N, C-alpha and C positions, 0 to 999 in steps of 0.2 A: 509539489515540492516547496509550495508556500508553509510558512507558518500559520498561516489561515486553516481555520478548523476543516473545511471543507477537501483541502489538497493534505494534509500531514495529519493529524489528529485521527486516532481510533474513534468509532462510533461510540459515543457515551451519551448524548444528551439534546435537550431540545431547544433551540434556540426562537424567540419569540421578539422580532424586533419592531413591531409595528408602533411602539410607543417612544424610539429612540430613533433619531435620523442619523445614519452611518454617511458620513463623507470622507472620502479618501484623503489624506492630507499631504499638502504641497509641502516637501522637506527643500525645495531648492533654497528659499532663503536660510531655512536652519542651518544647512551646508555653508550659504557663506558665513554666516556669520560665528559659527563657531570651530571652521576648521583650522586647525593647529598649524602654525610656521612649520614646512617642514616635513609635513606627514600627511598622506590620504587619509579621509574621513568617510566612511558609509554609516548613514542610517538609515533602520528599517522600522518602521510603524505598524502595529495593528491595533485592531480593536474589533471587539466581537462582543456581543451580548447573548445568554443562553438562559435557558429554563429547563430543568431536567426532571423527566418522569420516570420512576423506577416501577418496576411491577414485580410481585409475590404472590405466587399461589394464585395467578388469574387476577387478581387486582392491584389497582394503582397504589403503590404503599407508600409512595412521597413524590414533592414537588420541590424544587430548587432553582432560583432564578439569581444569575449574576451576570456582571460586566465585567469584560478584561479588556485593558490597553496597557501598552507599554512601549518602551523604543528598545532596541538592540544595536549596539554602538560597537563599530569595529573602527581599528584604526591602524596604517600599513607605514613604514618607514622605508627608507630607500633601500636597505637592504632585503626588503621583501619580507618582513618580521612583522607576524599579526598581533594586535591585542583586544580584547574583547570585553565587554562588560554591557549591563542593561540598567534601564530606570523605568519606572511607572507612569513621570509627567514630564513635561518639557523643563520645566524650571531647571530639574537635576541632571539634564544632557552634560554642562560644563564638568560635574563630579563624573560623572561615568566615564566620558573623554577621559580624563585625570586615571582614575581607575583601568582604564585598558592600555593607556600607556604605561603603566606598572608592568600590566602583564604579557608586554612585548618582548623581555627580557627571556620569556619560558618558551619563546617560538622560534622554530627552526627558520634560518636565513634562506630565502628564494630570489637570487638574484634575477632580476629582470621585472618582478611580479609586480601587478599594481591592480587597482580594483576594475572590472570591465566597464566599457564605455558604453555611450550611447548604440541602441540597436533597437531592431523591430520586435513587436510584441503579435504572439497570435491573438486574432480577435474573434471573441466569440461570436456565433451566429445569432442573428437576432431572436429567435425561440429561446437560446439557452437564455439569454438576456432577460425574455419575458419570464421565464422560470425562476430566475435569481428573485425578481420582484416578487411574483407570489410567493415565494419562501420567506422572504423578507417581510411580508405583511401577513402572514398567516400569524390569526391568533390563537387563543388557548382553547378553545371550542372547536375549532378545526383540527389542530395538533392532537386534542385528546380523540374525536371521533378516527382520526388515523391509525393513532395507539391500540383502541380497542379493537378496531379490523383486524391489527395484526394480531392481538392477544387471541382473537376468535378464532382465527385460520391455525394458531398452535394449538387449538383445543378440541379436533373433530376428533369422534370415536372414542370418546373418554379420556382424551390425552391432556394433562394438566401443565400449563403455561407456569411453569414454576419459578422462574428468575430471567427479568430480562430488561432492558432499558430501549428508550426510543429517543432520537434525537433529531432536529432540526438546528441547521446552524446556519447563522448569517454574520457577515465581516468585512471590513475594510481592512487593505493593505498597502502600503508604500513604500520605496525603497528611492532613496537617492543617494549619490556619492561625489566625492569631488573629483571624477574623472568625467563629468558631466551625464551619467545614467540618472533618470527621474522617470520612475513608473509608478502607478497605482491599479488598483483593480478591486473589486467588489463581488460577491457571490453569495452561494449559500450550498446547504445540501442536506438531506435529510438520511437518515441511519436507524436502522432496530437490528437489536440480538433479543434472542430468546432461548434458553432450555426448554423444552419440551418434554414431560417425563410421563411415562405408562408404566405402571406398575415400577420395578426396579429398574426400568431402562428409558434412557435418555436420549435424544437426539438433539441437534441443534443448528437455529435458523440464524441467518445473517444477511442482512440487505442493505446497500447505501446506493442513493442518488441523487441527481442535480434536477432532475424531473420529476414534478408532484406526483403526476397520474403515471409515470414508470414506476414509483416507488410504491405506489399504491397497489399495482397489479403485480409488480415484481414481488414485494414484501410478503405478500396472500399467498403467491406461488411457494416462495419458501418457507412460510409457517406451514402451509398444508401439507408441505415435503415431510418436514422436521416431524410432523404428527405422526403422519405414515409411517416412516422409519423407525419411531419409537416403538410402534405398534409391532412392527414385522420383525424386530431384533427380537422381540420376547420368545423365550424359548431357544434362546441360541445353544448350538451345541459345539462340540470341540471340534477341531480341524488336526487332520494329520500334519506332521511337519513335512517339508520338501521343497521343491521349485514348483512355482506357480506362477503363469501369465497372470499379470495385473492389470486389473483397468482402476486407473484413478480417476474417481469423481471431482469435479472441481474445486469443492471445498479441500480437499486430500491434496490436490494438485498445486493448489495456491498453496500451501505449506510447504509442500518440496520444495518448489521452485523458488518462492520468497523467502525461506527461513533456512534452506541448506544451500540449494543453489546459486542463488544471487549475490550471496558476499564476496565469491570469488570475481564478481564482476565489479564492484566497488574500488574506486579509487583509493579510497583509504587502504583497502587490502594490496594494492599493488606499491604502494608507498612503504607500508610494514613491511612487505616483502613477504607476505601471507598467503597469497592467491598462486595456485597451481596452475593459471592460465595467463600468468605473465609471461611474456615474450612467445604469446601463441597466437597471435593475430594474425591470420589467414590461413592456419592450420586446423585441418579437420580433427576435430576433437569429441563431436556428437553426430547421432545419425543423420544422415543428408535429410531425412523427411523433417528434421526440427528446424525452426526458424523462431528466434525470440525478439521481439523489438521493445525500447520505451518509446511510449507515443505520447507527450502532454496533451497534444491536439486531438488526441481521440475524443470524439464526443460522446460514444457508447459507454467511456470510464467516467473519468475524472478532469473537465478539461482546464489545464493551466496555461495562460497567456505568458506567462514566465516563471523561472524558477527564484529560488531564496537569495541571488543575488541582481536579480533583473535580466537575467539570461533569457532570451528564447530560443529554444532547442526543436530542429525538426526531428522526425520520426527517425529512430536512432535504431539501426540492427545492431544487436549485441551477440547473435547469432542468425547467420545465414545459411539455412542449407548444410547445417552440420560444423559450419565454419565458425570459428571466432572471429567476430567482425569488430569489436567496439566494447566500450568498457563507460560505467557510469563515473562521470567526471564533471568535478565544479573548476573554476578558474585556479583555484589554488593547487587542487592536485595535478591540475594537466600541468601547469609550471613546475612544479617538485620533478614529476615525470618527464619533462623533457619539451615542454612547451605546447601552444595549442595546436591542435590538430596531429599529434604524434602517436594518439592511441584512440583517435575520435571526437567528434565533436564535445564541446563542455554543454552546459545547460542543465545539470542535475544537482544545482546545490537544493539541499533541502533543509528547513528549519521546523523543531518541533514546535516551538514558541519562540517570543522575542527574548524569554530567558536564556536560550541555549544557543552554544554556538553553532554555527551552521555547519555541515558536512554535506557527503554523497549522499545521496537516496534516490528512489525510482519514482515516477508516476504510474500511468498507466503500463502495465506489462500487456504483449499482445504475442499471442503463439500463433504462427501459420503454419499450415502443415497442408500437404495434398491428403485428402481422403481415401483413407486405406480400408477397405472393410474385410481385410484377410481376418480369418478367425484361427484358433489354437486347432493343431491337427485333430484332437478329440474334444473339439468344441466347449472344454472345461477352463474356467477362468476364475479369478479372486476378485470379487467387486468391493473395492475400499473407499468408502464415504468421508472417514476423517480417522485421524490417529491423533495421538499426544506423544510427548518425548521429543521432540525437535531440538529442544534447548541441549539435549547431549550429543546433539551432532558434532561431527569434528569438521568444520565448516573451511579448514584448511584441504583437509586430505579429500574430504568429502565423504568419508565413513559415515553411514548412519543405524540407528538400530529403532525403530517407532514400534508403539503399541497400537492395535486399533481393536474398538469394541462397538464398532461398528459397519460389519464386513458382511458377505454373502459369497458363498460357493455355488457357482453359476454352471449347470451343463445345458449350454442351449441346445444339445441334438435331444434332450428328454425331457426338456422344459422345466427342468429342476433348479430352483434358487432357494437355498439354505442359509439361515442364519448361522453366523459362527463368533464366537468371541474369543477376547484374550489371543488374539494373532500377533507374533511378533515377526514385523517386516524389516528385514537389515539388507543391507548391500553397502554402493557406493555411488552419489549422484551421477558422477561424470559417465560410470557406464550405465547407468539405468536411464540416463536419454542419449546411450549411443545403442541403445537393445529395444527401440520403439518397433513393434508388430502390425498396428493397429490403430486407426484415429478414425474420430466423429467425423462426418461433411460438415457438420454445423458446428459455429461459436457459441457458447454461451457465457456468461458473466458471472465472478464470484468477488465481489468486493473491486479490487481496482487490476484483475486478471481476465483478459478476455481470451478464451482458448476451448477448443474441443476436446472432450474427454480422450484420454489415451491409454493404450494399450502396452505393457511393456513385457518382454519376454523372459521368462523361466527366472523371475526373481527367489531368493531365497525366503522362506517363511518358516518358523517354529510355532506349531500350535501347542494347545493345552493339553493333549493327551500324551 
């Protein structure tokens, strides 16, 4: 949830830091020298180095190396009004503070608000710290070897690795404020994305990890899966419209949760009064088999020692046994909504970069459910791997309509798995997660989601015939 590439940015690049020493910056003295009289001051610093490789038609097409560094500045007055600005070098901090003060007039008052004070941080295990060092010291030859291995996994059986990118990221981040907060961290991650194409059919592979060995095996498995799906979907036919039990594979489930369901759990949505879950903490709104957590300390996902304003959050239940249990809050939204603890723990401040005003966001999402091996009465269901159109969903009401070109009609009793195309799936995300009929016993991971596959009952589907 930091602005550090490993926690908040989408996978896109390779970072090779072997020639540049990345040392966290101690901002305590900077705060002391620049804090304006009568105002609180917060300074966030990040530095990263990156080198990007792109793939086109199975070949490496480009390479670009860059270094980023900058400071995000926030000031807060006695009425809780915030101002934000940024700069790219320390000498410009006084000017950025002046610009941030000019922006305070546009901010909402929040009586009693101040920046978070000192607190504990999650400490990464020794094994993860060692992995960060391996990523930091990774050179171009090792990076290219991993990239080419991923490309090869996407090209099995005549499939073409049409277009993609490969990313290894290293960074340092520091944050301090005039309330006594001062924290630093460093780390890295490896990520990859590829469109695998077979004839006119495509499937997509995406994988990201903070562990080099895990990335090597996990990305190869995802690449091979995308290659197989691109071949299997060839010759896809039409599907009759109707109600179907649907199994969402993890990429589809990730889109449904992160892009359509999760906005209703954001503190910003509560402040803006656009969340239907407002006032429903403690109420049963979902299936009793559904539990959703935000866990920045989850080692299988993306470990984060603290959030974008220096606060460490424990594993936070958003839904527990179908009951609404909490929201994604930073210190500012918690204050605007009635104070710390009113709607759950804070610790969900997210920064996309030092250039952006921080806001509420998730870390690693974990779905925990008891394994239910129940099957549809007739053994038939729709297996959906991905879809598009989530941008058209109404995240206030939860209504959605998405299109999948990567789906299969399955008949378990007769051993049939038939590819289908142009499948429109529509419904309401709150009702969808209230109609769970079966789940896998084991969890898998896709990007920042750890979850079993889930089957939903009688979902509306419009076919192409």
